[in-house]
CHARMM internal coordinates of N, CA and C (Angstrom, degrees):
IC EDIT
DIST 1 N 1 CA 1.4580
DIST 1 CA 1 C 1.5083
ANGL 1 N 1 CA 1 C 110.52
DIST 1 C 2 N 1.3171
ANGL 1 CA 1 C 2 N 118.01
DIHE 1 N 1 CA 1 C 2 N -44.68
DIST 2 N 2 CA 1.4494
ANGL 1 C 2 N 2 CA 120.92
DIHE 1 CA 1 C 2 N 2 CA -178.24
DIST 2 CA 2 C 1.5259
ANGL 2 N 2 CA 2 C 111.35
DIHE 1 C 2 N 2 CA 2 C -65.96
DIST 2 C 3 N 1.3168
ANGL 2 CA 2 C 3 N 117.37
DIHE 2 N 2 CA 2 C 3 N -35.83
DIST 3 N 3 CA 1.4470
ANGL 2 C 3 N 3 CA 120.93
DIHE 2 CA 2 C 3 N 3 CA 179.46
DIST 3 CA 3 C 1.5340
ANGL 3 N 3 CA 3 C 110.35
DIHE 2 C 3 N 3 CA 3 C -66.40
DIST 3 C 4 N 1.3319
ANGL 3 CA 3 C 4 N 117.16
DIHE 3 N 3 CA 3 C 4 N -39.44
DIST 4 N 4 CA 1.4588
ANGL 3 C 4 N 4 CA 120.47
DIHE 3 CA 3 C 4 N 4 CA 178.43
DIST 4 CA 4 C 1.5323
ANGL 4 N 4 CA 4 C 110.32
DIHE 3 C 4 N 4 CA 4 C -64.67
DIST 4 C 5 N 1.3166
ANGL 4 CA 4 C 5 N 116.61
DIHE 4 N 4 CA 4 C 5 N -38.07
DIST 5 N 5 CA 1.4522
ANGL 4 C 5 N 5 CA 120.31
DIHE 4 CA 4 C 5 N 5 CA 177.87
DIST 5 CA 5 C 1.5364
ANGL 5 N 5 CA 5 C 110.77
DIHE 4 C 5 N 5 CA 5 C -65.09
DIST 5 C 6 N 1.3348
ANGL 5 CA 5 C 6 N 116.07
DIHE 5 N 5 CA 5 C 6 N -40.50
DIST 6 N 6 CA 1.4545
ANGL 5 C 6 N 6 CA 120.99
DIHE 5 CA 5 C 6 N 6 CA 179.75
DIST 6 CA 6 C 1.5362
ANGL 6 N 6 CA 6 C 110.32
DIHE 5 C 6 N 6 CA 6 C -62.68
DIST 6 C 7 N 1.3157
ANGL 6 CA 6 C 7 N 115.87
DIHE 6 N 6 CA 6 C 7 N -44.43
DIST 7 N 7 CA 1.4632
ANGL 6 C 7 N 7 CA 120.26
DIHE 6 CA 6 C 7 N 7 CA 179.36
DIST 7 CA 7 C 1.5238
ANGL 7 N 7 CA 7 C 110.71
DIHE 6 C 7 N 7 CA 7 C -65.07
DIST 7 C 8 N 1.3090
ANGL 7 CA 7 C 8 N 117.12
DIHE 7 N 7 CA 7 C 8 N -40.64
DIST 8 N 8 CA 1.4547
ANGL 7 C 8 N 8 CA 120.93
DIHE 7 CA 7 C 8 N 8 CA 179.19
DIST 8 CA 8 C 1.5360
ANGL 8 N 8 CA 8 C 111.04
DIHE 7 C 8 N 8 CA 8 C -62.53
DIST 8 C 9 N 1.3034
ANGL 8 CA 8 C 9 N 116.84
DIHE 8 N 8 CA 8 C 9 N -42.25
DIST 9 N 9 CA 1.4735
ANGL 8 C 9 N 9 CA 120.79
DIHE 8 CA 8 C 9 N 9 CA 177.99
DIST 9 CA 9 C 1.5303
ANGL 9 N 9 CA 9 C 110.30
DIHE 8 C 9 N 9 CA 9 C -63.10
DIST 9 C 10 N 1.3147
ANGL 9 CA 9 C 10 N 116.58
DIHE 9 N 9 CA 9 C 10 N -42.03
DIST 10 N 10 CA 1.4662
ANGL 9 C 10 N 10 CA 120.30
DIHE 9 CA 9 C 10 N 10 CA 179.82
DIST 10 CA 10 C 1.5324
ANGL 10 N 10 CA 10 C 111.41
DIHE 9 C 10 N 10 CA 10 C -64.63
DIST 10 C 11 N 1.3241
ANGL 10 CA 10 C 11 N 117.31
DIHE 10 N 10 CA 10 C 11 N -38.93
DIST 11 N 11 CA 1.4670
ANGL 10 C 11 N 11 CA 121.26
DIHE 10 CA 10 C 11 N 11 CA 179.46
DIST 11 CA 11 C 1.5276
ANGL 11 N 11 CA 11 C 109.94
DIHE 10 C 11 N 11 CA 11 C -67.50
DIST 11 C 12 N 1.3208
ANGL 11 CA 11 C 12 N 117.10
DIHE 11 N 11 CA 11 C 12 N -43.75
DIST 12 N 12 CA 1.4771
ANGL 11 C 12 N 12 CA 120.38
DIHE 11 CA 11 C 12 N 12 CA 178.28
DIST 12 CA 12 C 1.5264
ANGL 12 N 12 CA 12 C 109.84
DIHE 11 C 12 N 12 CA 12 C -62.83
DIST 12 C 13 N 1.3107
ANGL 12 CA 12 C 13 N 116.90
DIHE 12 N 12 CA 12 C 13 N -40.79
DIST 13 N 13 CA 1.4662
ANGL 12 C 13 N 13 CA 120.79
DIHE 12 CA 12 C 13 N 13 CA 179.46
DIST 13 CA 13 C 1.5190
ANGL 13 N 13 CA 13 C 110.39
DIHE 12 C 13 N 13 CA 13 C -65.19
DIST 13 C 14 N 1.3241
ANGL 13 CA 13 C 14 N 119.04
DIHE 13 N 13 CA 13 C 14 N -39.59
DIST 14 N 14 CA 1.4466
ANGL 13 C 14 N 14 CA 122.41
DIHE 13 CA 13 C 14 N 14 CA 177.30
DIST 14 CA 14 C 1.5229
ANGL 14 N 14 CA 14 C 111.24
DIHE 13 C 14 N 14 CA 14 C -64.35
DIST 14 C 15 N 1.3294
ANGL 14 CA 14 C 15 N 116.94
DIHE 14 N 14 CA 14 C 15 N -42.35
DIST 15 N 15 CA 1.4549
ANGL 14 C 15 N 15 CA 120.67
DIHE 14 CA 14 C 15 N 15 CA 178.93
DIST 15 CA 15 C 1.5268
ANGL 15 N 15 CA 15 C 110.48
DIHE 14 C 15 N 15 CA 15 C -63.45
DIST 15 C 16 N 1.3409
ANGL 15 CA 15 C 16 N 117.98
DIHE 15 N 15 CA 15 C 16 N -41.50
DIST 16 N 16 CA 1.4509
ANGL 15 C 16 N 16 CA 120.52
DIHE 15 CA 15 C 16 N 16 CA 176.98
DIST 16 CA 16 C 1.5350
ANGL 16 N 16 CA 16 C 111.43
DIHE 15 C 16 N 16 CA 16 C -64.25
DIST 16 C 17 N 1.3213
ANGL 16 CA 16 C 17 N 116.17
DIHE 16 N 16 CA 16 C 17 N -39.31
DIST 17 N 17 CA 1.4706
ANGL 16 C 17 N 17 CA 119.56
DIHE 16 CA 16 C 17 N 17 CA 178.39
DIST 17 CA 17 C 1.5451
ANGL 17 N 17 CA 17 C 109.86
DIHE 16 C 17 N 17 CA 17 C -62.54
DIST 17 C 18 N 1.3137
ANGL 17 CA 17 C 18 N 117.43
DIHE 17 N 17 CA 17 C 18 N -43.96
DIST 18 N 18 CA 1.4600
ANGL 17 C 18 N 18 CA 121.35
DIHE 17 CA 17 C 18 N 18 CA -179.42
DIST 18 CA 18 C 1.5261
ANGL 18 N 18 CA 18 C 110.88
DIHE 17 C 18 N 18 CA 18 C -65.16
DIST 18 C 19 N 1.3312
ANGL 18 CA 18 C 19 N 116.59
DIHE 18 N 18 CA 18 C 19 N -44.02
DIST 19 N 19 CA 1.4661
ANGL 18 C 19 N 19 CA 120.65
DIHE 18 CA 18 C 19 N 19 CA 178.45
DIST 19 CA 19 C 1.5319
ANGL 19 N 19 CA 19 C 111.98
DIHE 18 C 19 N 19 CA 19 C -60.34
DIST 19 C 20 N 1.3184
ANGL 19 CA 19 C 20 N 116.88
DIHE 19 N 19 CA 19 C 20 N -45.42
DIST 20 N 20 CA 1.4525
ANGL 19 C 20 N 20 CA 120.03
DIHE 19 CA 19 C 20 N 20 CA -179.62
DIST 20 CA 20 C 1.5239
ANGL 20 N 20 CA 20 C 110.64
DIHE 19 C 20 N 20 CA 20 C -68.82
DIST 20 C 21 N 1.3361
ANGL 20 CA 20 C 21 N 117.42
DIHE 20 N 20 CA 20 C 21 N -33.96
DIST 21 N 21 CA 1.4595
ANGL 20 C 21 N 21 CA 120.14
DIHE 20 CA 20 C 21 N 21 CA 177.35
DIST 21 CA 21 C 1.5245
ANGL 21 N 21 CA 21 C 110.63
DIHE 20 C 21 N 21 CA 21 C -65.48
DIST 21 C 22 N 1.3238
ANGL 21 CA 21 C 22 N 117.08
DIHE 21 N 21 CA 21 C 22 N -40.64
DIST 22 N 22 CA 1.4675
ANGL 21 C 22 N 22 CA 120.28
DIHE 21 CA 21 C 22 N 22 CA 176.81
DIST 22 CA 22 C 1.5198
ANGL 22 N 22 CA 22 C 109.80
DIHE 21 C 22 N 22 CA 22 C -62.90
DIST 22 C 23 N 1.3413
ANGL 22 CA 22 C 23 N 116.58
DIHE 22 N 22 CA 22 C 23 N -40.70
DIST 23 N 23 CA 1.4542
ANGL 22 C 23 N 23 CA 120.41
DIHE 22 CA 22 C 23 N 23 CA 177.72
DIST 23 CA 23 C 1.5301
ANGL 23 N 23 CA 23 C 111.37
DIHE 22 C 23 N 23 CA 23 C -60.46
DIST 23 C 24 N 1.3386
ANGL 23 CA 23 C 24 N 116.29
DIHE 23 N 23 CA 23 C 24 N -42.97
DIST 24 N 24 CA 1.4809
ANGL 23 C 24 N 24 CA 119.02
DIHE 23 CA 23 C 24 N 24 CA 179.54
DIST 24 CA 24 C 1.5175
ANGL 24 N 24 CA 24 C 111.75
DIHE 23 C 24 N 24 CA 24 C -62.89
DIST 24 C 25 N 1.3270
ANGL 24 CA 24 C 25 N 118.00
DIHE 24 N 24 CA 24 C 25 N -34.31
DIST 25 N 25 CA 1.4463
ANGL 24 C 25 N 25 CA 119.73
DIHE 24 CA 24 C 25 N 25 CA -177.71
DIST 25 CA 25 C 1.5307
ANGL 25 N 25 CA 25 C 113.29
DIHE 24 C 25 N 25 CA 25 C -84.75
DIST 25 C 26 N 1.3259
ANGL 25 CA 25 C 26 N 118.42
DIHE 25 N 25 CA 25 C 26 N -19.95
DIST 26 N 26 CA 1.4643
ANGL 25 C 26 N 26 CA 119.41
DIHE 25 CA 25 C 26 N 26 CA -177.50
DIST 26 CA 26 C 1.5206
ANGL 26 N 26 CA 26 C 113.85
DIHE 25 C 26 N 26 CA 26 C -96.37
DIST 26 C 27 N 1.3208
ANGL 26 CA 26 C 27 N 118.08
DIHE 26 N 26 CA 26 C 27 N -16.57
DIST 27 N 27 CA 1.4506
ANGL 26 C 27 N 27 CA 118.22
DIHE 26 CA 26 C 27 N 27 CA -179.39
DIST 27 CA 27 C 1.5204
ANGL 27 N 27 CA 27 C 110.78
DIHE 26 C 27 N 27 CA 27 C -74.41
DIST 27 C 28 N 1.3295
ANGL 27 CA 27 C 28 N 115.50
DIHE 27 N 27 CA 27 C 28 N 146.30
DIST 28 N 28 CA 1.4571
ANGL 27 C 28 N 28 CA 120.39
DIHE 27 CA 27 C 28 N 28 CA -178.23
DIST 28 CA 28 C 1.5352
ANGL 28 N 28 CA 28 C 111.11
DIHE 27 C 28 N 28 CA 28 C -101.84
DIST 28 C 29 N 1.3338
ANGL 28 CA 28 C 29 N 116.91
DIHE 28 N 28 CA 28 C 29 N -25.49
DIST 29 N 29 CA 1.4568
ANGL 28 C 29 N 29 CA 121.47
DIHE 28 CA 28 C 29 N 29 CA -178.46
DIST 29 CA 29 C 1.5301
ANGL 29 N 29 CA 29 C 106.40
DIHE 28 C 29 N 29 CA 29 C -135.49
DIST 29 C 30 N 1.3439
ANGL 29 CA 29 C 30 N 115.64
DIHE 29 N 29 CA 29 C 30 N 136.70
DIST 30 N 30 CA 1.4631
ANGL 29 C 30 N 30 CA 118.36
DIHE 29 CA 29 C 30 N 30 CA 178.93
DIST 30 CA 30 C 1.5236
ANGL 30 N 30 CA 30 C 111.14
DIHE 29 C 30 N 30 CA 30 C -86.20
DIST 30 C 31 N 1.3042
ANGL 30 CA 30 C 31 N 117.68
DIHE 30 N 30 CA 30 C 31 N -173.81
DIST 31 N 31 CA 1.4465
ANGL 30 C 31 N 31 CA 122.47
DIHE 30 CA 30 C 31 N 31 CA -175.67
DIST 31 CA 31 C 1.5058
ANGL 31 N 31 CA 31 C 114.70
DIHE 30 C 31 N 31 CA 31 C -64.82
DIST 31 C 32 N 1.3127
ANGL 31 CA 31 C 32 N 117.06
DIHE 31 N 31 CA 31 C 32 N -22.20
DIST 32 N 32 CA 1.4895
ANGL 31 C 32 N 32 CA 121.42
DIHE 31 CA 31 C 32 N 32 CA 179.79
DIST 32 CA 32 C 1.5163
ANGL 32 N 32 CA 32 C 111.85
DIHE 31 C 32 N 32 CA 32 C -91.45
DIST 32 C 33 N 1.3128
ANGL 32 CA 32 C 33 N 117.31
DIHE 32 N 32 CA 32 C 33 N -5.85
DIST 33 N 33 CA 1.4479
ANGL 32 C 33 N 33 CA 120.40
DIHE 32 CA 32 C 33 N 33 CA -179.90
DIST 33 CA 33 C 1.5178
ANGL 33 N 33 CA 33 C 113.75
DIHE 32 C 33 N 33 CA 33 C 93.93
DIST 33 C 34 N 1.3168
ANGL 33 CA 33 C 34 N 117.70
DIHE 33 N 33 CA 33 C 34 N 5.69
DIST 34 N 34 CA 1.4559
ANGL 33 C 34 N 34 CA 121.52
DIHE 33 CA 33 C 34 N 34 CA 179.14
DIST 34 CA 34 C 1.5281
ANGL 34 N 34 CA 34 C 109.62
DIHE 33 C 34 N 34 CA 34 C -80.52
DIST 34 C 35 N 1.3096
ANGL 34 CA 34 C 35 N 115.52
DIHE 34 N 34 CA 34 C 35 N 136.00
DIST 35 N 35 CA 1.4627
ANGL 34 C 35 N 35 CA 120.90
DIHE 34 CA 34 C 35 N 35 CA 178.65
DIST 35 CA 35 C 1.5346
ANGL 35 N 35 CA 35 C 108.76
DIHE 34 C 35 N 35 CA 35 C -69.69
DIST 35 C 36 N 1.3381
ANGL 35 CA 35 C 36 N 115.52
DIHE 35 N 35 CA 35 C 36 N 134.44
DIST 36 N 36 CA 1.4589
ANGL 35 C 36 N 36 CA 121.25
DIHE 35 CA 35 C 36 N 36 CA -178.18
DIST 36 CA 36 C 1.5181
ANGL 36 N 36 CA 36 C 110.41
DIHE 35 C 36 N 36 CA 36 C -89.88
DIST 36 C 37 N 1.3114
ANGL 36 CA 36 C 37 N 116.41
DIHE 36 N 36 CA 36 C 37 N 110.94
DIST 37 N 37 CA 1.4559
ANGL 36 C 37 N 37 CA 121.17
DIHE 36 CA 36 C 37 N 37 CA 174.01
DIST 37 CA 37 C 1.5389
ANGL 37 N 37 CA 37 C 108.07
DIHE 36 C 37 N 37 CA 37 C -88.46
DIST 37 C 38 N 1.2969
ANGL 37 CA 37 C 38 N 116.12
DIHE 37 N 37 CA 37 C 38 N 172.65
DIST 38 N 38 CA 1.4682
ANGL 37 C 38 N 38 CA 119.99
DIHE 37 CA 37 C 38 N 38 CA -178.91
DIST 38 CA 38 C 1.5171
ANGL 38 N 38 CA 38 C 111.03
DIHE 37 C 38 N 38 CA 38 C -62.75
DIST 38 C 39 N 1.3277
ANGL 38 CA 38 C 39 N 117.19
DIHE 38 N 38 CA 38 C 39 N -39.80
DIST 39 N 39 CA 1.4668
ANGL 38 C 39 N 39 CA 120.87
DIHE 38 CA 38 C 39 N 39 CA 179.74
DIST 39 CA 39 C 1.5301
ANGL 39 N 39 CA 39 C 111.14
DIHE 38 C 39 N 39 CA 39 C -62.98
DIST 39 C 40 N 1.3198
ANGL 39 CA 39 C 40 N 115.89
DIHE 39 N 39 CA 39 C 40 N -43.72
DIST 40 N 40 CA 1.4727
ANGL 39 C 40 N 40 CA 120.27
DIHE 39 CA 39 C 40 N 40 CA 179.93
DIST 40 CA 40 C 1.5204
ANGL 40 N 40 CA 40 C 110.61
DIHE 39 C 40 N 40 CA 40 C -66.61
DIST 40 C 41 N 1.3190
ANGL 40 CA 40 C 41 N 116.73
DIHE 40 N 40 CA 40 C 41 N -36.76
DIST 41 N 41 CA 1.4772
ANGL 40 C 41 N 41 CA 120.25
DIHE 40 CA 40 C 41 N 41 CA 176.87
DIST 41 CA 41 C 1.5216
ANGL 41 N 41 CA 41 C 110.80
DIHE 40 C 41 N 41 CA 41 C -62.12
DIST 41 C 42 N 1.3283
ANGL 41 CA 41 C 42 N 116.97
DIHE 41 N 41 CA 41 C 42 N -41.81
DIST 42 N 42 CA 1.4651
ANGL 41 C 42 N 42 CA 119.98
DIHE 41 CA 41 C 42 N 42 CA 178.80
DIST 42 CA 42 C 1.5253
ANGL 42 N 42 CA 42 C 111.50
DIHE 41 C 42 N 42 CA 42 C -68.10
DIST 42 C 43 N 1.3248
ANGL 42 CA 42 C 43 N 117.36
DIHE 42 N 42 CA 42 C 43 N -36.37
DIST 43 N 43 CA 1.4630
ANGL 42 C 43 N 43 CA 119.98
DIHE 42 CA 42 C 43 N 43 CA 175.76
DIST 43 CA 43 C 1.5132
ANGL 43 N 43 CA 43 C 110.54
DIHE 42 C 43 N 43 CA 43 C -63.67
DIST 43 C 44 N 1.3179
ANGL 43 CA 43 C 44 N 117.04
DIHE 43 N 43 CA 43 C 44 N -44.51
DIST 44 N 44 CA 1.4546
ANGL 43 C 44 N 44 CA 121.56
DIHE 43 CA 43 C 44 N 44 CA 178.71
DIST 44 CA 44 C 1.5212
ANGL 44 N 44 CA 44 C 110.89
DIHE 43 C 44 N 44 CA 44 C -62.44
DIST 44 C 45 N 1.3232
ANGL 44 CA 44 C 45 N 115.98
DIHE 44 N 44 CA 44 C 45 N -42.12
DIST 45 N 45 CA 1.4612
ANGL 44 C 45 N 45 CA 119.66
DIHE 44 CA 44 C 45 N 45 CA 178.50
DIST 45 CA 45 C 1.5236
ANGL 45 N 45 CA 45 C 111.36
DIHE 44 C 45 N 45 CA 45 C -66.04
DIST 45 C 46 N 1.3222
ANGL 45 CA 45 C 46 N 117.17
DIHE 45 N 45 CA 45 C 46 N -37.97
DIST 46 N 46 CA 1.4754
ANGL 45 C 46 N 46 CA 119.72
DIHE 45 CA 45 C 46 N 46 CA 178.65
DIST 46 CA 46 C 1.5069
ANGL 46 N 46 CA 46 C 111.50
DIHE 45 C 46 N 46 CA 46 C -63.92
DIST 46 C 47 N 1.3296
ANGL 46 CA 46 C 47 N 117.09
DIHE 46 N 46 CA 46 C 47 N -43.74
DIST 47 N 47 CA 1.4595
ANGL 46 C 47 N 47 CA 120.91
DIHE 46 CA 46 C 47 N 47 CA 178.40
DIST 47 CA 47 C 1.5296
ANGL 47 N 47 CA 47 C 109.55
DIHE 46 C 47 N 47 CA 47 C -62.98
DIST 47 C 48 N 1.3387
ANGL 47 CA 47 C 48 N 116.41
DIHE 47 N 47 CA 47 C 48 N -44.94
DIST 48 N 48 CA 1.4582
ANGL 47 C 48 N 48 CA 120.67
DIHE 47 CA 47 C 48 N 48 CA 179.07
DIST 48 CA 48 C 1.5293
ANGL 48 N 48 CA 48 C 110.50
DIHE 47 C 48 N 48 CA 48 C -62.83
DIST 48 C 49 N 1.3279
ANGL 48 CA 48 C 49 N 117.63
DIHE 48 N 48 CA 48 C 49 N -41.73
DIST 49 N 49 CA 1.4608
ANGL 48 C 49 N 49 CA 121.53
DIHE 48 CA 48 C 49 N 49 CA 179.80
DIST 49 CA 49 C 1.5239
ANGL 49 N 49 CA 49 C 112.22
DIHE 48 C 49 N 49 CA 49 C -65.15
DIST 49 C 50 N 1.3218
ANGL 49 CA 49 C 50 N 117.73
DIHE 49 N 49 CA 49 C 50 N -40.97
DIST 50 N 50 CA 1.4685
ANGL 49 C 50 N 50 CA 121.37
DIHE 49 CA 49 C 50 N 50 CA 178.50
DIST 50 CA 50 C 1.5306
ANGL 50 N 50 CA 50 C 110.16
DIHE 49 C 50 N 50 CA 50 C -64.25
DIST 50 C 51 N 1.3475
ANGL 50 CA 50 C 51 N 116.76
DIHE 50 N 50 CA 50 C 51 N -42.36
DIST 51 N 51 CA 1.4540
ANGL 50 C 51 N 51 CA 119.93
DIHE 50 CA 50 C 51 N 51 CA 175.96
DIST 51 CA 51 C 1.5301
ANGL 51 N 51 CA 51 C 111.30
DIHE 50 C 51 N 51 CA 51 C -60.68
DIST 51 C 52 N 1.3222
ANGL 51 CA 51 C 52 N 116.89
DIHE 51 N 51 CA 51 C 52 N -45.61
DIST 52 N 52 CA 1.4580
ANGL 51 C 52 N 52 CA 121.02
DIHE 51 CA 51 C 52 N 52 CA 179.26
DIST 52 CA 52 C 1.5288
ANGL 52 N 52 CA 52 C 111.40
DIHE 51 C 52 N 52 CA 52 C -61.95
DIST 52 C 53 N 1.3166
ANGL 52 CA 52 C 53 N 117.78
DIHE 52 N 52 CA 52 C 53 N -44.08
DIST 53 N 53 CA 1.4584
ANGL 52 C 53 N 53 CA 120.43
DIHE 52 CA 52 C 53 N 53 CA 178.98
DIST 53 CA 53 C 1.5386
ANGL 53 N 53 CA 53 C 111.29
DIHE 52 C 53 N 53 CA 53 C -64.06
DIST 53 C 54 N 1.3477
ANGL 53 CA 53 C 54 N 116.54
DIHE 53 N 53 CA 53 C 54 N -35.89
DIST 54 N 54 CA 1.4597
ANGL 53 C 54 N 54 CA 119.96
DIHE 53 CA 53 C 54 N 54 CA 176.19
DIST 54 CA 54 C 1.5150
ANGL 54 N 54 CA 54 C 111.72
DIHE 53 C 54 N 54 CA 54 C -63.82
DIST 54 C 55 N 1.3236
ANGL 54 CA 54 C 55 N 116.49
DIHE 54 N 54 CA 54 C 55 N -42.83
DIST 55 N 55 CA 1.4726
ANGL 54 C 55 N 55 CA 120.19
DIHE 54 CA 54 C 55 N 55 CA 177.71
DIST 55 CA 55 C 1.5215
ANGL 55 N 55 CA 55 C 109.99
DIHE 54 C 55 N 55 CA 55 C -64.05
DIST 55 C 56 N 1.3086
ANGL 55 CA 55 C 56 N 117.24
DIHE 55 N 55 CA 55 C 56 N -43.26
DIST 56 N 56 CA 1.4757
ANGL 55 C 56 N 56 CA 120.16
DIHE 55 CA 55 C 56 N 56 CA 179.00
DIST 56 CA 56 C 1.5390
ANGL 56 N 56 CA 56 C 111.08
DIHE 55 C 56 N 56 CA 56 C -63.58
DIST 56 C 57 N 1.3210
ANGL 56 CA 56 C 57 N 117.23
DIHE 56 N 56 CA 56 C 57 N -40.38
DIST 57 N 57 CA 1.4658
ANGL 56 C 57 N 57 CA 119.62
DIHE 56 CA 56 C 57 N 57 CA 179.31
DIST 57 CA 57 C 1.5057
ANGL 57 N 57 CA 57 C 111.01
DIHE 56 C 57 N 57 CA 57 C -62.12
DIST 57 C 58 N 1.3302
ANGL 57 CA 57 C 58 N 117.95
DIHE 57 N 57 CA 57 C 58 N -44.29
DIST 58 N 58 CA 1.4631
ANGL 57 C 58 N 58 CA 121.94
DIHE 57 CA 57 C 58 N 58 CA 178.74
DIST 58 CA 58 C 1.5360
ANGL 58 N 58 CA 58 C 110.39
DIHE 57 C 58 N 58 CA 58 C -62.96
DIST 58 C 59 N 1.3327
ANGL 58 CA 58 C 59 N 116.35
DIHE 58 N 58 CA 58 C 59 N -43.58
DIST 59 N 59 CA 1.4596
ANGL 58 C 59 N 59 CA 120.13
DIHE 58 CA 58 C 59 N 59 CA -179.23
DIST 59 CA 59 C 1.5273
ANGL 59 N 59 CA 59 C 111.07
DIHE 58 C 59 N 59 CA 59 C -62.63
DIST 59 C 60 N 1.3417
ANGL 59 CA 59 C 60 N 116.81
DIHE 59 N 59 CA 59 C 60 N -45.25
DIST 60 N 60 CA 1.4526
ANGL 59 C 60 N 60 CA 119.97
DIHE 59 CA 59 C 60 N 60 CA -178.43
DIST 60 CA 60 C 1.5335
ANGL 60 N 60 CA 60 C 111.78
DIHE 59 C 60 N 60 CA 60 C -69.28
DIST 60 C 61 N 1.3269
ANGL 60 CA 60 C 61 N 116.44
DIHE 60 N 60 CA 60 C 61 N -35.46
DIST 61 N 61 CA 1.4867
ANGL 60 C 61 N 61 CA 118.45
DIHE 60 CA 60 C 61 N 61 CA 176.49
DIST 61 CA 61 C 1.5333
ANGL 61 N 61 CA 61 C 109.69
DIHE 60 C 61 N 61 CA 61 C -63.69
DIST 61 C 62 N 1.3059
ANGL 61 CA 61 C 62 N 117.58
DIHE 61 N 61 CA 61 C 62 N -43.17
DIST 62 N 62 CA 1.4767
ANGL 61 C 62 N 62 CA 121.11
DIHE 61 CA 61 C 62 N 62 CA 178.61
DIST 62 CA 62 C 1.5240
ANGL 62 N 62 CA 62 C 108.80
DIHE 61 C 62 N 62 CA 62 C -64.31
DIST 62 C 63 N 1.3121
ANGL 62 CA 62 C 63 N 117.04
DIHE 62 N 62 CA 62 C 63 N -43.55
DIST 63 N 63 CA 1.4760
ANGL 62 C 63 N 63 CA 121.58
DIHE 62 CA 62 C 63 N 63 CA -178.66
DIST 63 CA 63 C 1.5338
ANGL 63 N 63 CA 63 C 110.05
DIHE 62 C 63 N 63 CA 63 C -59.53
DIST 63 C 64 N 1.3249
ANGL 63 CA 63 C 64 N 117.59
DIHE 63 N 63 CA 63 C 64 N -48.75
DIST 64 N 64 CA 1.4862
ANGL 63 C 64 N 64 CA 119.93
DIHE 63 CA 63 C 64 N 64 CA -179.33
DIST 64 CA 64 C 1.5138
ANGL 64 N 64 CA 64 C 111.80
DIHE 63 C 64 N 64 CA 64 C -71.57
DIST 64 C 65 N 1.3413
ANGL 64 CA 64 C 65 N 117.63
DIHE 64 N 64 CA 64 C 65 N -33.10
DIST 65 N 65 CA 1.4425
ANGL 64 C 65 N 65 CA 121.27
DIHE 64 CA 64 C 65 N 65 CA 178.24
DIST 65 CA 65 C 1.5375
ANGL 65 N 65 CA 65 C 110.45
DIHE 64 C 65 N 65 CA 65 C -64.80
DIST 65 C 66 N 1.3265
ANGL 65 CA 65 C 66 N 116.17
DIHE 65 N 65 CA 65 C 66 N -45.96
DIST 66 N 66 CA 1.4807
ANGL 65 C 66 N 66 CA 120.38
DIHE 65 CA 65 C 66 N 66 CA 179.85
DIST 66 CA 66 C 1.5267
ANGL 66 N 66 CA 66 C 109.67
DIHE 65 C 66 N 66 CA 66 C -67.90
DIST 66 C 67 N 1.3163
ANGL 66 CA 66 C 67 N 116.55
DIHE 66 N 66 CA 66 C 67 N -40.72
DIST 67 N 67 CA 1.4608
ANGL 66 C 67 N 67 CA 119.70
DIHE 66 CA 66 C 67 N 67 CA -179.64
DIST 67 CA 67 C 1.5357
ANGL 67 N 67 CA 67 C 111.88
DIHE 66 C 67 N 67 CA 67 C -66.76
DIST 67 C 68 N 1.3322
ANGL 67 CA 67 C 68 N 116.37
DIHE 67 N 67 CA 67 C 68 N -35.19
DIST 68 N 68 CA 1.4707
ANGL 67 C 68 N 68 CA 120.44
DIHE 67 CA 67 C 68 N 68 CA 179.71
DIST 68 CA 68 C 1.5394
ANGL 68 N 68 CA 68 C 111.11
DIHE 67 C 68 N 68 CA 68 C -67.80
DIST 68 C 69 N 1.3215
ANGL 68 CA 68 C 69 N 117.17
DIHE 68 N 68 CA 68 C 69 N -43.21
DIST 69 N 69 CA 1.4552
ANGL 68 C 69 N 69 CA 120.65
DIHE 68 CA 68 C 69 N 69 CA -176.44
DIST 69 CA 69 C 1.5139
ANGL 69 N 69 CA 69 C 111.94
DIHE 68 C 69 N 69 CA 69 C -83.65
DIST 69 C 70 N 1.3106
ANGL 69 CA 69 C 70 N 118.84
DIHE 69 N 69 CA 69 C 70 N -8.94
DIST 70 N 70 CA 1.4474
ANGL 69 C 70 N 70 CA 120.60
DIHE 69 CA 69 C 70 N 70 CA 177.29
DIST 70 CA 70 C 1.5288
ANGL 70 N 70 CA 70 C 110.76
DIHE 69 C 70 N 70 CA 70 C -77.20
DIST 70 C 71 N 1.3233
ANGL 70 CA 70 C 71 N 117.17
DIHE 70 N 70 CA 70 C 71 N -24.98
DIST 71 N 71 CA 1.4526
ANGL 70 C 71 N 71 CA 120.79
DIHE 70 CA 70 C 71 N 71 CA -177.15
DIST 71 CA 71 C 1.4726
ANGL 71 N 71 CA 71 C 112.23
DIHE 70 C 71 N 71 CA 71 C -78.58
END
COOR INIT
IC SEED 1 N 1 CA 1 C
IC BUILD
């Protein structure tokens, strides 16, 4: 049961990541009113991707840490 919950959370998180990534690439103006060029879109996506990978790394470290000490 717990493993299914973990997988469900990861799938929801991936879907949210994809949706927000599409939003970053489709917007023409950011919150400050600056026009989004292709270079700026890639910078925004890179920052978003690094944040997402950091969150995934922490989640997987916790998952393996808990699984290791449960045995």
